[in-house]
PyMOL CGO cylinders between C-alpha atoms (Angstrom):
from pymol import cmd
from pymol.cgo import CYLINDER

trace = [
    CYLINDER, 26.86, -5.69, 19.54, 25.37, -2.21, 19.57, 0.3, 1, 1, 1, 1, 1, 1,
    CYLINDER, 25.37, -2.21, 19.57, 21.69, -1.83, 18.75, 0.3, 1, 1, 1, 1, 1, 1,
    CYLINDER, 21.69, -1.83, 18.75, 20.83, -0.53, 15.30, 0.3, 1, 1, 1, 1, 1, 1,
    CYLINDER, 20.83, -0.53, 15.30, 20.01, 3.19, 15.51, 0.3, 1, 1, 1, 1, 1, 1,
    CYLINDER, 20.01, 3.19, 15.51, 16.45, 4.23, 14.71, 0.3, 1, 1, 1, 1, 1, 1,
    CYLINDER, 16.45, 4.23, 14.71, 15.76, 5.56, 11.25, 0.3, 1, 1, 1, 1, 1, 1,
    CYLINDER, 15.76, 5.56, 11.25, 16.14, 9.33, 11.23, 0.3, 1, 1, 1, 1, 1, 1,
    CYLINDER, 16.14, 9.33, 11.23, 12.60, 10.68, 11.42, 0.3, 1, 1, 1, 1, 1, 1,
    CYLINDER, 12.60, 10.68, 11.42, 13.67, 13.91, 9.74, 0.3, 1, 1, 1, 1, 1, 1,
    CYLINDER, 13.67, 13.91, 9.74, 13.61, 11.62, 6.67, 0.3, 1, 1, 1, 1, 1, 1,
    CYLINDER, 13.61, 11.62, 6.67, 15.36, 12.96, 3.57, 0.3, 1, 1, 1, 1, 1, 1,
    CYLINDER, 15.36, 12.96, 3.57, 12.35, 12.04, 1.45, 0.3, 1, 1, 1, 1, 1, 1,
    CYLINDER, 12.35, 12.04, 1.45, 9.98, 14.07, 3.63, 0.3, 1, 1, 1, 1, 1, 1,
    CYLINDER, 9.98, 14.07, 3.63, 7.73, 11.37, 5.11, 0.3, 1, 1, 1, 1, 1, 1,
    CYLINDER, 7.73, 11.37, 5.11, 7.31, 10.27, 8.74, 0.3, 1, 1, 1, 1, 1, 1,
    CYLINDER, 7.31, 10.27, 8.74, 7.92, 6.57, 9.18, 0.3, 1, 1, 1, 1, 1, 1,
    CYLINDER, 7.92, 6.57, 9.18, 5.53, 4.01, 10.62, 0.3, 1, 1, 1, 1, 1, 1,
    CYLINDER, 5.53, 4.01, 10.62, 6.75, 2.69, 13.98, 0.3, 1, 1, 1, 1, 1, 1,
    CYLINDER, 6.75, 2.69, 13.98, 5.73, -0.93, 14.57, 0.3, 1, 1, 1, 1, 1, 1,
    CYLINDER, 5.73, -0.93, 14.57, 7.83, -2.69, 11.95, 0.3, 1, 1, 1, 1, 1, 1,
    CYLINDER, 7.83, -2.69, 11.95, 11.39, -3.79, 11.37, 0.3, 1, 1, 1, 1, 1, 1,
    CYLINDER, 11.39, -3.79, 11.37, 14.00, -1.24, 10.37, 0.3, 1, 1, 1, 1, 1, 1,
    CYLINDER, 14.00, -1.24, 10.37, 14.39, -2.98, 7.00, 0.3, 1, 1, 1, 1, 1, 1,
    CYLINDER, 14.39, -2.98, 7.00, 10.63, -2.64, 6.38, 0.3, 1, 1, 1, 1, 1, 1,
    CYLINDER, 10.63, -2.64, 6.38, 10.77, 1.05, 7.31, 0.3, 1, 1, 1, 1, 1, 1,
    CYLINDER, 10.77, 1.05, 7.31, 13.59, 1.56, 4.83, 0.3, 1, 1, 1, 1, 1, 1,
    CYLINDER, 13.59, 1.56, 4.83, 11.74, -0.38, 2.13, 0.3, 1, 1, 1, 1, 1, 1,
    CYLINDER, 11.74, -0.38, 2.13, 8.69, 1.84, 2.64, 0.3, 1, 1, 1, 1, 1, 1,
    CYLINDER, 8.69, 1.84, 2.64, 10.83, 4.97, 2.54, 0.3, 1, 1, 1, 1, 1, 1,
    CYLINDER, 10.83, 4.97, 2.54, 12.33, 3.89, -0.80, 0.3, 1, 1, 1, 1, 1, 1,
    CYLINDER, 12.33, 3.89, -0.80, 8.89, 2.96, -2.15, 0.3, 1, 1, 1, 1, 1, 1,
    CYLINDER, 8.89, 2.96, -2.15, 7.49, 6.38, -1.25, 0.3, 1, 1, 1, 1, 1, 1,
    CYLINDER, 7.49, 6.38, -1.25, 10.49, 8.06, -2.84, 0.3, 1, 1, 1, 1, 1, 1,
    CYLINDER, 10.49, 8.06, -2.84, 9.74, 6.14, -6.04, 0.3, 1, 1, 1, 1, 1, 1,
    CYLINDER, 9.74, 6.14, -6.04, 6.03, 7.00, -5.81, 0.3, 1, 1, 1, 1, 1, 1,
    CYLINDER, 6.03, 7.00, -5.81, 6.80, 10.72, -5.55, 0.3, 1, 1, 1, 1, 1, 1,
    CYLINDER, 6.80, 10.72, -5.55, 9.48, 10.56, -8.28, 0.3, 1, 1, 1, 1, 1, 1,
    CYLINDER, 9.48, 10.56, -8.28, 12.32, 11.44, -5.93, 0.3, 1, 1, 1, 1, 1, 1,
    CYLINDER, 12.32, 11.44, -5.93, 13.68, 8.21, -7.32, 0.3, 1, 1, 1, 1, 1, 1,
    CYLINDER, 13.68, 8.21, -7.32, 12.79, 7.82, -11.01, 0.3, 1, 1, 1, 1, 1, 1,
    CYLINDER, 12.79, 7.82, -11.01, 12.26, 4.74, -13.17, 0.3, 1, 1, 1, 1, 1, 1,
    CYLINDER, 12.26, 4.74, -13.17, 15.64, 3.38, -14.25, 0.3, 1, 1, 1, 1, 1, 1,
    CYLINDER, 15.64, 3.38, -14.25, 17.54, 5.38, -11.63, 0.3, 1, 1, 1, 1, 1, 1,
    CYLINDER, 17.54, 5.38, -11.63, 20.26, 3.58, -9.68, 0.3, 1, 1, 1, 1, 1, 1,
    CYLINDER, 20.26, 3.58, -9.68, 19.61, 2.95, -5.99, 0.3, 1, 1, 1, 1, 1, 1,
    CYLINDER, 19.61, 2.95, -5.99, 23.01, 3.13, -4.35, 0.3, 1, 1, 1, 1, 1, 1,
    CYLINDER, 23.01, 3.13, -4.35, 23.54, 1.45, -1.00, 0.3, 1, 1, 1, 1, 1, 1,
    CYLINDER, 23.54, 1.45, -1.00, 26.16, 3.93, 0.20, 0.3, 1, 1, 1, 1, 1, 1,
    CYLINDER, 26.16, 3.93, 0.20, 23.94, 6.90, -0.64, 0.3, 1, 1, 1, 1, 1, 1,
    CYLINDER, 23.94, 6.90, -0.64, 21.16, 5.41, 1.47, 0.3, 1, 1, 1, 1, 1, 1,
    CYLINDER, 21.16, 5.41, 1.47, 23.56, 4.85, 4.36, 0.3, 1, 1, 1, 1, 1, 1,
    CYLINDER, 23.56, 4.85, 4.36, 24.41, 8.55, 4.27, 0.3, 1, 1, 1, 1, 1, 1,
    CYLINDER, 24.41, 8.55, 4.27, 20.82, 9.79, 3.82, 0.3, 1, 1, 1, 1, 1, 1,
    CYLINDER, 20.82, 9.79, 3.82, 19.16, 7.53, 6.40, 0.3, 1, 1, 1, 1, 1, 1,
    CYLINDER, 19.16, 7.53, 6.40, 21.95, 7.34, 8.96, 0.3, 1, 1, 1, 1, 1, 1,
    CYLINDER, 21.95, 7.34, 8.96, 21.81, 3.55, 9.42, 0.3, 1, 1, 1, 1, 1, 1,
    CYLINDER, 21.81, 3.55, 9.42, 24.22, 0.74, 8.66, 0.3, 1, 1, 1, 1, 1, 1,
    CYLINDER, 24.22, 0.74, 8.66, 24.38, -1.23, 5.44, 0.3, 1, 1, 1, 1, 1, 1,
    CYLINDER, 24.38, -1.23, 5.44, 22.79, -4.36, 6.93, 0.3, 1, 1, 1, 1, 1, 1,
    CYLINDER, 22.79, -4.36, 6.93, 19.11, -3.23, 7.12, 0.3, 1, 1, 1, 1, 1, 1,
    CYLINDER, 19.11, -3.23, 7.12, 19.49, -1.25, 3.90, 0.3, 1, 1, 1, 1, 1, 1,
    CYLINDER, 19.49, -1.25, 3.90, 20.81, -4.32, 2.09, 0.3, 1, 1, 1, 1, 1, 1,
    CYLINDER, 20.81, -4.32, 2.09, 17.90, -6.35, 3.48, 0.3, 1, 1, 1, 1, 1, 1,
    CYLINDER, 17.90, -6.35, 3.48, 15.38, -3.71, 2.35, 0.3, 1, 1, 1, 1, 1, 1,
    CYLINDER, 15.38, -3.71, 2.35, 16.85, -3.63, -1.15, 0.3, 1, 1, 1, 1, 1, 1,
    CYLINDER, 16.85, -3.63, -1.15, 16.64, -7.41, -1.40, 0.3, 1, 1, 1, 1, 1, 1,
    CYLINDER, 16.64, -7.41, -1.40, 12.97, -7.31, -0.40, 0.3, 1, 1, 1, 1, 1, 1,
    CYLINDER, 12.97, -7.31, -0.40, 12.16, -4.63, -2.96, 0.3, 1, 1, 1, 1, 1, 1,
    CYLINDER, 12.16, -4.63, -2.96, 14.07, -6.57, -5.62, 0.3, 1, 1, 1, 1, 1, 1,
    CYLINDER, 14.07, -6.57, -5.62, 12.12, -9.74, -4.78, 0.3, 1, 1, 1, 1, 1, 1,
    CYLINDER, 12.12, -9.74, -4.78, 8.89, -7.76, -5.07, 0.3, 1, 1, 1, 1, 1, 1,
    CYLINDER, 8.89, -7.76, -5.07, 9.85, -6.41, -8.50, 0.3, 1, 1, 1, 1, 1, 1,
    CYLINDER, 9.85, -6.41, -8.50, 10.09, -2.79, -7.41, 0.3, 1, 1, 1, 1, 1, 1,
    CYLINDER, 10.09, -2.79, -7.41, 13.84, -2.80, -8.04, 0.3, 1, 1, 1, 1, 1, 1,
    CYLINDER, 13.84, -2.80, -8.04, 15.66, -4.59, -10.84, 0.3, 1, 1, 1, 1, 1, 1,
    CYLINDER, 15.66, -4.59, -10.84, 19.26, -5.70, -11.29, 0.3, 1, 1, 1, 1, 1, 1,
    CYLINDER, 19.26, -5.70, -11.29, 21.59, -7.74, -9.14, 0.3, 1, 1, 1, 1, 1, 1,
    CYLINDER, 21.59, -7.74, -9.14, 23.00, -6.98, -5.71, 0.3, 1, 1, 1, 1, 1, 1,
    CYLINDER, 23.00, -6.98, -5.71, 26.66, -7.14, -6.82, 0.3, 1, 1, 1, 1, 1, 1,
    CYLINDER, 26.66, -7.14, -6.82, 26.00, -4.88, -9.82, 0.3, 1, 1, 1, 1, 1, 1,
    CYLINDER, 26.00, -4.88, -9.82, 23.57, -2.53, -8.14, 0.3, 1, 1, 1, 1, 1, 1,
    CYLINDER, 23.57, -2.53, -8.14, 19.82, -2.04, -8.28, 0.3, 1, 1, 1, 1, 1, 1,
    CYLINDER, 19.82, -2.04, -8.28, 17.68, 0.27, -10.40, 0.3, 1, 1, 1, 1, 1, 1,
    CYLINDER, 17.68, 0.27, -10.40, 14.08, 1.43, -10.04, 0.3, 1, 1, 1, 1, 1, 1,
    CYLINDER, 14.08, 1.43, -10.04, 11.81, -0.78, -12.14, 0.3, 1, 1, 1, 1, 1, 1,
    CYLINDER, 11.81, -0.78, -12.14, 9.78, 0.51, -15.07, 0.3, 1, 1, 1, 1, 1, 1,
    CYLINDER, 9.78, 0.51, -15.07, 6.09, 0.46, -14.19, 0.3, 1, 1, 1, 1, 1, 1,
    CYLINDER, 6.09, 0.46, -14.19, 4.72, -0.13, -17.69, 0.3, 1, 1, 1, 1, 1, 1,
    CYLINDER, 4.72, -0.13, -17.69, 1.11, -0.94, -18.62, 0.3, 1, 1, 1, 1, 1, 1,
    CYLINDER, 1.11, -0.94, -18.62, 1.66, -4.70, -18.35, 0.3, 1, 1, 1, 1, 1, 1,
    CYLINDER, 1.66, -4.70, -18.35, 3.10, -4.36, -14.85, 0.3, 1, 1, 1, 1, 1, 1,
    CYLINDER, 3.10, -4.36, -14.85, 0.21, -2.15, -13.78, 0.3, 1, 1, 1, 1, 1, 1,
    CYLINDER, 0.21, -2.15, -13.78, -2.37, -4.60, -15.16, 0.3, 1, 1, 1, 1, 1, 1,
    CYLINDER, -2.37, -4.60, -15.16, -0.68, -7.53, -13.41, 0.3, 1, 1, 1, 1, 1, 1,
    CYLINDER, -0.68, -7.53, -13.41, -0.54, -5.71, -10.07, 0.3, 1, 1, 1, 1, 1, 1,
    CYLINDER, -0.54, -5.71, -10.07, -4.20, -4.68, -10.21, 0.3, 1, 1, 1, 1, 1, 1,
    CYLINDER, -4.20, -4.68, -10.21, -5.33, -8.17, -11.21, 0.3, 1, 1, 1, 1, 1, 1,
    CYLINDER, -5.33, -8.17, -11.21, -3.42, -9.80, -8.37, 0.3, 1, 1, 1, 1, 1, 1,
    CYLINDER, -3.42, -9.80, -8.37, -4.64, -7.15, -5.94, 0.3, 1, 1, 1, 1, 1, 1,
    CYLINDER, -4.64, -7.15, -5.94, -8.26, -7.90, -6.82, 0.3, 1, 1, 1, 1, 1, 1,
    CYLINDER, -8.26, -7.90, -6.82, -7.84, -11.64, -6.27, 0.3, 1, 1, 1, 1, 1, 1,
    CYLINDER, -7.84, -11.64, -6.27, -5.86, -11.32, -3.03, 0.3, 1, 1, 1, 1, 1, 1,
    CYLINDER, -5.86, -11.32, -3.03, -8.16, -8.71, -1.53, 0.3, 1, 1, 1, 1, 1, 1,
    CYLINDER, -8.16, -8.71, -1.53, -11.20, -10.83, -2.38, 0.3, 1, 1, 1, 1, 1, 1,
    CYLINDER, -11.20, -10.83, -2.38, -9.75, -13.63, -0.25, 0.3, 1, 1, 1, 1, 1, 1,
    CYLINDER, -9.75, -13.63, -0.25, -8.80, -11.24, 2.55, 0.3, 1, 1, 1, 1, 1, 1,
    CYLINDER, -8.80, -11.24, 2.55, -12.19, -9.52, 2.60, 0.3, 1, 1, 1, 1, 1, 1,
    CYLINDER, -12.19, -9.52, 2.60, -14.00, -12.87, 2.53, 0.3, 1, 1, 1, 1, 1, 1,
    CYLINDER, -14.00, -12.87, 2.53, -12.02, -14.05, 5.54, 0.3, 1, 1, 1, 1, 1, 1,
    CYLINDER, -12.02, -14.05, 5.54, -12.32, -10.73, 7.39, 0.3, 1, 1, 1, 1, 1, 1,
    CYLINDER, -12.32, -10.73, 7.39, -16.10, -10.73, 6.95, 0.3, 1, 1, 1, 1, 1, 1,
    CYLINDER, -16.10, -10.73, 6.95, -16.30, -14.25, 8.40, 0.3, 1, 1, 1, 1, 1, 1,
    CYLINDER, -16.30, -14.25, 8.40, -14.12, -13.20, 11.35, 0.3, 1, 1, 1, 1, 1, 1,
    CYLINDER, -14.12, -13.20, 11.35, -16.25, -10.14, 12.05, 0.3, 1, 1, 1, 1, 1, 1,
    CYLINDER, -16.25, -10.14, 12.05, -19.42, -12.21, 11.63, 0.3, 1, 1, 1, 1, 1, 1,
    CYLINDER, -19.42, -12.21, 11.63, -18.15, -14.53, 14.36, 0.3, 1, 1, 1, 1, 1, 1,
    CYLINDER, -18.15, -14.53, 14.36, -17.40, -11.57, 16.61, 0.3, 1, 1, 1, 1, 1, 1,
    CYLINDER, -17.40, -11.57, 16.61, -13.62, -11.83, 16.17, 0.3, 1, 1, 1, 1, 1, 1,
    CYLINDER, -13.62, -11.83, 16.17, -11.68, -8.58, 15.74, 0.3, 1, 1, 1, 1, 1, 1,
    CYLINDER, -11.68, -8.58, 15.74, -12.74, -4.97, 15.42, 0.3, 1, 1, 1, 1, 1, 1,
    CYLINDER, -12.74, -4.97, 15.42, -14.20, -3.47, 12.26, 0.3, 1, 1, 1, 1, 1, 1,
    CYLINDER, -14.20, -3.47, 12.26, -13.60, 0.08, 13.54, 0.3, 1, 1, 1, 1, 1, 1,
    CYLINDER, -13.60, 0.08, 13.54, -10.26, 0.19, 11.69, 0.3, 1, 1, 1, 1, 1, 1,
    CYLINDER, -10.26, 0.19, 11.69, -12.27, 0.96, 8.56, 0.3, 1, 1, 1, 1, 1, 1,
    CYLINDER, -12.27, 0.96, 8.56, -13.84, 3.98, 10.26, 0.3, 1, 1, 1, 1, 1, 1,
    CYLINDER, -13.84, 3.98, 10.26, -10.46, 5.30, 11.42, 0.3, 1, 1, 1, 1, 1, 1,
    CYLINDER, -10.46, 5.30, 11.42, -9.05, 5.03, 7.90, 0.3, 1, 1, 1, 1, 1, 1,
    CYLINDER, -9.05, 5.03, 7.90, -12.01, 6.98, 6.53, 0.3, 1, 1, 1, 1, 1, 1,
    CYLINDER, -12.01, 6.98, 6.53, -11.43, 9.63, 9.19, 0.3, 1, 1, 1, 1, 1, 1,
    CYLINDER, -11.43, 9.63, 9.19, -7.85, 9.96, 7.97, 0.3, 1, 1, 1, 1, 1, 1,
    CYLINDER, -7.85, 9.96, 7.97, -9.13, 10.28, 4.38, 0.3, 1, 1, 1, 1, 1, 1,
    CYLINDER, -9.13, 10.28, 4.38, -11.43, 13.09, 5.50, 0.3, 1, 1, 1, 1, 1, 1,
    CYLINDER, -11.43, 13.09, 5.50, -8.50, 14.94, 7.08, 0.3, 1, 1, 1, 1, 1, 1,
    CYLINDER, -8.50, 14.94, 7.08, -6.42, 14.47, 3.93, 0.3, 1, 1, 1, 1, 1, 1,
    CYLINDER, -6.42, 14.47, 3.93, -9.30, 15.76, 1.80, 0.3, 1, 1, 1, 1, 1, 1,
    CYLINDER, -9.30, 15.76, 1.80, -9.67, 18.85, 3.98, 0.3, 1, 1, 1, 1, 1, 1,
    CYLINDER, -9.67, 18.85, 3.98, -6.01, 19.82, 3.51, 0.3, 1, 1, 1, 1, 1, 1,
    CYLINDER, -6.01, 19.82, 3.51, -5.76, 18.58, -0.09, 0.3, 1, 1, 1, 1, 1, 1,
    CYLINDER, -5.76, 18.58, -0.09, -3.01, 16.07, 0.64, 0.3, 1, 1, 1, 1, 1, 1,
    CYLINDER, -3.01, 16.07, 0.64, -3.17, 13.46, -2.13, 0.3, 1, 1, 1, 1, 1, 1,
    CYLINDER, -3.17, 13.46, -2.13, -0.44, 11.22, -0.76, 0.3, 1, 1, 1, 1, 1, 1,
    CYLINDER, -0.44, 11.22, -0.76, -1.96, 11.22, 2.74, 0.3, 1, 1, 1, 1, 1, 1,
    CYLINDER, -1.96, 11.22, 2.74, -5.30, 10.26, 1.18, 0.3, 1, 1, 1, 1, 1, 1,
    CYLINDER, -5.30, 10.26, 1.18, -3.64, 7.36, -0.65, 0.3, 1, 1, 1, 1, 1, 1,
    CYLINDER, -3.64, 7.36, -0.65, -1.98, 6.20, 2.57, 0.3, 1, 1, 1, 1, 1, 1,
    CYLINDER, -1.98, 6.20, 2.57, -5.34, 6.30, 4.34, 0.3, 1, 1, 1, 1, 1, 1,
    CYLINDER, -5.34, 6.30, 4.34, -6.82, 4.32, 1.43, 0.3, 1, 1, 1, 1, 1, 1,
    CYLINDER, -6.82, 4.32, 1.43, -4.18, 1.64, 1.96, 0.3, 1, 1, 1, 1, 1, 1,
    CYLINDER, -4.18, 1.64, 1.96, -4.81, 1.84, 5.72, 0.3, 1, 1, 1, 1, 1, 1,
    CYLINDER, -4.81, 1.84, 5.72, -8.47, 1.00, 5.00, 0.3, 1, 1, 1, 1, 1, 1,
    CYLINDER, -8.47, 1.00, 5.00, -7.53, -2.10, 3.04, 0.3, 1, 1, 1, 1, 1, 1,
    CYLINDER, -7.53, -2.10, 3.04, -4.84, -3.00, 5.54, 0.3, 1, 1, 1, 1, 1, 1,
    CYLINDER, -4.84, -3.00, 5.54, -7.51, -3.08, 8.26, 0.3, 1, 1, 1, 1, 1, 1,
    CYLINDER, -7.51, -3.08, 8.26, -9.21, -5.78, 6.21, 0.3, 1, 1, 1, 1, 1, 1,
    CYLINDER, -9.21, -5.78, 6.21, -5.91, -7.60, 5.75, 0.3, 1, 1, 1, 1, 1, 1,
    CYLINDER, -5.91, -7.60, 5.75, -5.24, -7.61, 9.50, 0.3, 1, 1, 1, 1, 1, 1,
    CYLINDER, -5.24, -7.61, 9.50, -8.72, -8.83, 10.38, 0.3, 1, 1, 1, 1, 1, 1,
    CYLINDER, -8.72, -8.83, 10.38, -8.63, -11.71, 7.88, 0.3, 1, 1, 1, 1, 1, 1,
    CYLINDER, -8.63, -11.71, 7.88, -5.96, -13.64, 9.81, 0.3, 1, 1, 1, 1, 1, 1,
    CYLINDER, -5.96, -13.64, 9.81, -4.74, -15.20, 6.56, 0.3, 1, 1, 1, 1, 1, 1,
    CYLINDER, -4.74, -15.20, 6.56, -0.95, -15.04, 6.76, 0.3, 1, 1, 1, 1, 1, 1,
    CYLINDER, -0.95, -15.04, 6.76, -0.25, -16.22, 3.21, 0.3, 1, 1, 1, 1, 1, 1,
    CYLINDER, -0.25, -16.22, 3.21, -2.63, -13.76, 1.56, 0.3, 1, 1, 1, 1, 1, 1,
    CYLINDER, -2.63, -13.76, 1.56, -1.41, -11.03, 3.91, 0.3, 1, 1, 1, 1, 1, 1,
    CYLINDER, -1.41, -11.03, 3.91, 2.20, -11.56, 2.79, 0.3, 1, 1, 1, 1, 1, 1,
    CYLINDER, 2.20, -11.56, 2.79, 1.18, -11.12, -0.84, 0.3, 1, 1, 1, 1, 1, 1,
    CYLINDER, 1.18, -11.12, -0.84, -0.87, -8.03, 0.02, 0.3, 1, 1, 1, 1, 1, 1,
    CYLINDER, -0.87, -8.03, 0.02, 2.12, -6.46, 1.76, 0.3, 1, 1, 1, 1, 1, 1,
    CYLINDER, 2.12, -6.46, 1.76, 4.09, -6.67, -1.48, 0.3, 1, 1, 1, 1, 1, 1,
    CYLINDER, 4.09, -6.67, -1.48, 1.17, -5.43, -3.56, 0.3, 1, 1, 1, 1, 1, 1,
    CYLINDER, 1.17, -5.43, -3.56, 0.59, -2.45, -1.24, 0.3, 1, 1, 1, 1, 1, 1,
    CYLINDER, 0.59, -2.45, -1.24, 3.96, -0.97, -2.17, 0.3, 1, 1, 1, 1, 1, 1,
    CYLINDER, 3.96, -0.97, -2.17, 3.19, -1.41, -5.87, 0.3, 1, 1, 1, 1, 1, 1,
    CYLINDER, 3.19, -1.41, -5.87, -0.21, 0.24, -5.42, 0.3, 1, 1, 1, 1, 1, 1,
    CYLINDER, -0.21, 0.24, -5.42, 1.39, 3.18, -3.61, 0.3, 1, 1, 1, 1, 1, 1,
    CYLINDER, 1.39, 3.18, -3.61, 3.78, 3.69, -6.53, 0.3, 1, 1, 1, 1, 1, 1,
    CYLINDER, 3.78, 3.69, -6.53, 1.30, 3.10, -9.35, 0.3, 1, 1, 1, 1, 1, 1,
    CYLINDER, 1.30, 3.10, -9.35, -1.55, 5.20, -7.99, 0.3, 1, 1, 1, 1, 1, 1,
    CYLINDER, -1.55, 5.20, -7.99, 0.66, 8.14, -7.05, 0.3, 1, 1, 1, 1, 1, 1,
    CYLINDER, 0.66, 8.14, -7.05, 2.84, 8.10, -10.18, 0.3, 1, 1, 1, 1, 1, 1,
    CYLINDER, 2.84, 8.10, -10.18, 0.32, 7.29, -12.89, 0.3, 1, 1, 1, 1, 1, 1,
    CYLINDER, 0.32, 7.29, -12.89, -2.67, 9.31, -11.68, 0.3, 1, 1, 1, 1, 1, 1,
    CYLINDER, -2.67, 9.31, -11.68, -4.85, 6.22, -11.52, 0.3, 1, 1, 1, 1, 1, 1,
    CYLINDER, -4.85, 6.22, -11.52, -6.62, 7.64, -8.51, 0.3, 1, 1, 1, 1, 1, 1,
    CYLINDER, -6.62, 7.64, -8.51, -9.26, 10.34, -8.50, 0.3, 1, 1, 1, 1, 1, 1,
    CYLINDER, -9.26, 10.34, -8.50, -7.89, 13.79, -7.63, 0.3, 1, 1, 1, 1, 1, 1,
    CYLINDER, -7.89, 13.79, -7.63, -11.25, 14.58, -6.01, 0.3, 1, 1, 1, 1, 1, 1,
    CYLINDER, -11.25, 14.58, -6.01, -10.31, 13.55, -2.49, 0.3, 1, 1, 1, 1, 1, 1,
    CYLINDER, -10.31, 13.55, -2.49, -13.84, 14.12, -1.21, 0.3, 1, 1, 1, 1, 1, 1,
    CYLINDER, -13.84, 14.12, -1.21, -15.05, 11.54, -3.75, 0.3, 1, 1, 1, 1, 1, 1,
    CYLINDER, -15.05, 11.54, -3.75, -12.49, 9.08, -2.38, 0.3, 1, 1, 1, 1, 1, 1,
    CYLINDER, -12.49, 9.08, -2.38, -14.03, 9.50, 1.08, 0.3, 1, 1, 1, 1, 1, 1,
    CYLINDER, -14.03, 9.50, 1.08, -17.53, 8.87, -0.28, 0.3, 1, 1, 1, 1, 1, 1,
    CYLINDER, -17.53, 8.87, -0.28, -16.40, 5.78, -2.20, 0.3, 1, 1, 1, 1, 1, 1,
    CYLINDER, -16.40, 5.78, -2.20, -14.84, 4.21, 0.87, 0.3, 1, 1, 1, 1, 1, 1,
    CYLINDER, -14.84, 4.21, 0.87, -17.75, 5.16, 3.11, 0.3, 1, 1, 1, 1, 1, 1,
    CYLINDER, -17.75, 5.16, 3.11, -20.13, 3.39, 0.72, 0.3, 1, 1, 1, 1, 1, 1,
    CYLINDER, -20.13, 3.39, 0.72, -17.84, 0.37, 0.56, 0.3, 1, 1, 1, 1, 1, 1,
    CYLINDER, -17.84, 0.37, 0.56, -17.58, 0.25, 4.35, 0.3, 1, 1, 1, 1, 1, 1,
    CYLINDER, -17.58, 0.25, 4.35, -21.38, 0.24, 4.55, 0.3, 1, 1, 1, 1, 1, 1,
    CYLINDER, -21.38, 0.24, 4.55, -21.50, -2.63, 2.06, 0.3, 1, 1, 1, 1, 1, 1,
    CYLINDER, -21.50, -2.63, 2.06, -18.99, -4.57, 4.18, 0.3, 1, 1, 1, 1, 1, 1,
    CYLINDER, -18.99, -4.57, 4.18, -21.10, -4.06, 7.30, 0.3, 1, 1, 1, 1, 1, 1,
    CYLINDER, -21.10, -4.06, 7.30, -24.13, -5.55, 5.55, 0.3, 1, 1, 1, 1, 1, 1,
    CYLINDER, -24.13, -5.55, 5.55, -21.96, -8.53, 4.60, 0.3, 1, 1, 1, 1, 1, 1,
    CYLINDER, -21.96, -8.53, 4.60, -20.87, -9.02, 8.21, 0.3, 1, 1, 1, 1, 1, 1,
    CYLINDER, -20.87, -9.02, 8.21, -24.51, -9.39, 9.20, 0.3, 1, 1, 1, 1, 1, 1,
    CYLINDER, -24.51, -9.39, 9.20, -25.14, -11.89, 6.39, 0.3, 1, 1, 1, 1, 1, 1,
    CYLINDER, -25.14, -11.89, 6.39, -21.91, -13.19, 4.72, 0.3, 1, 1, 1, 1, 1, 1,
    CYLINDER, -21.91, -13.19, 4.72, -22.40, -13.50, 0.93, 0.3, 1, 1, 1, 1, 1, 1,
    CYLINDER, -22.40, -13.50, 0.93, -20.84, -15.85, -1.61, 0.3, 1, 1, 1, 1, 1, 1,
    CYLINDER, -20.84, -15.85, -1.61, -17.25, -15.08, -2.57, 0.3, 1, 1, 1, 1, 1, 1,
    CYLINDER, -17.25, -15.08, -2.57, -18.30, -14.05, -6.09, 0.3, 1, 1, 1, 1, 1, 1,
    CYLINDER, -18.30, -14.05, -6.09, -20.41, -11.23, -4.63, 0.3, 1, 1, 1, 1, 1, 1,
    CYLINDER, -20.41, -11.23, -4.63, -17.38, -9.97, -2.70, 0.3, 1, 1, 1, 1, 1, 1,
    CYLINDER, -17.38, -9.97, -2.70, -15.18, -10.15, -5.80, 0.3, 1, 1, 1, 1, 1, 1,
    CYLINDER, -15.18, -10.15, -5.80, -17.63, -8.14, -7.90, 0.3, 1, 1, 1, 1, 1, 1,
    CYLINDER, -17.63, -8.14, -7.90, -18.07, -5.54, -5.17, 0.3, 1, 1, 1, 1, 1, 1,
    CYLINDER, -18.07, -5.54, -5.17, -14.31, -5.11, -4.90, 0.3, 1, 1, 1, 1, 1, 1,
    CYLINDER, -14.31, -5.11, -4.90, -13.99, -4.92, -8.69, 0.3, 1, 1, 1, 1, 1, 1,
    CYLINDER, -13.99, -4.92, -8.69, -16.60, -2.15, -8.75, 0.3, 1, 1, 1, 1, 1, 1,
    CYLINDER, -16.60, -2.15, -8.75, -14.86, -0.35, -5.88, 0.3, 1, 1, 1, 1, 1, 1,
    CYLINDER, -14.86, -0.35, -5.88, -11.53, -0.40, -7.73, 0.3, 1, 1, 1, 1, 1, 1,
    CYLINDER, -11.53, -0.40, -7.73, -13.06, 0.50, -11.10, 0.3, 1, 1, 1, 1, 1, 1,
    CYLINDER, -13.06, 0.50, -11.10, -14.66, 3.66, -9.73, 0.3, 1, 1, 1, 1, 1, 1,
    CYLINDER, -14.66, 3.66, -9.73, -11.20, 5.21, -9.99, 0.3, 1, 1, 1, 1, 1, 1,
    CYLINDER, -11.20, 5.21, -9.99, -10.56, 3.84, -13.49, 0.3, 1, 1, 1, 1, 1, 1,
    CYLINDER, -10.56, 3.84, -13.49, -13.88, 5.19, -14.80, 0.3, 1, 1, 1, 1, 1, 1,
    CYLINDER, -13.88, 5.19, -14.80, -13.05, 8.66, -13.54, 0.3, 1, 1, 1, 1, 1, 1,
    CYLINDER, -13.05, 8.66, -13.54, -9.64, 8.50, -15.18, 0.3, 1, 1, 1, 1, 1, 1,
    CYLINDER, -9.64, 8.50, -15.18, -11.17, 7.42, -18.49, 0.3, 1, 1, 1, 1, 1, 1,
    CYLINDER, -11.17, 7.42, -18.49, -13.76, 10.17, -18.37, 0.3, 1, 1, 1, 1, 1, 1,
    CYLINDER, -13.76, 10.17, -18.37, -11.15, 12.86, -17.64, 0.3, 1, 1, 1, 1, 1, 1,
]
cmd.load_cgo(trace, "trace")
């Protein structure tokens, strides 16, 4: 059986694809980014054959990607009737952000303990901030958001908690869509860099002396709410 061709990096939605993941995951991320940037709109049909033509791959990985996005609530409908882009209403947004806070508290708690024991490398946080700085310099809002998720993914990877990581993977796609579509995130990209630099410094103090989980939860809540306060004040 012939090997599945690589996803066309010219990418009809305009984004380069990450490399170290399955083809189905690459396709799922491509669709999620298309939704985030409104190239696919809420309620719009996502047609399997159209994706085959646009992405230049067979139906098998596309079908798998669509099933994953349906299971995660990003697409609605049924496979035999076709999928549509979900409506990201206020209730959905609140649910996603609540779950994100709880899951990331667990992941950060575990990552801090790993780093405290000398396991893993905390430098992934620094690299993500560097990418945020580049995005801020060129005014690329989506690149800044991706670097933001890269920062939190570095925590996810260092936690070595497979169950929480699986939930975070689903939430990350929701966060990408919500924060880019609904303007939940500060448009001041320099401020985003400063927020994450301060949070990184807080994490490093925790590595030296791991705090109670409640302290981590409140710090994460404050980190996330910095964006919400700016939106409210706008």
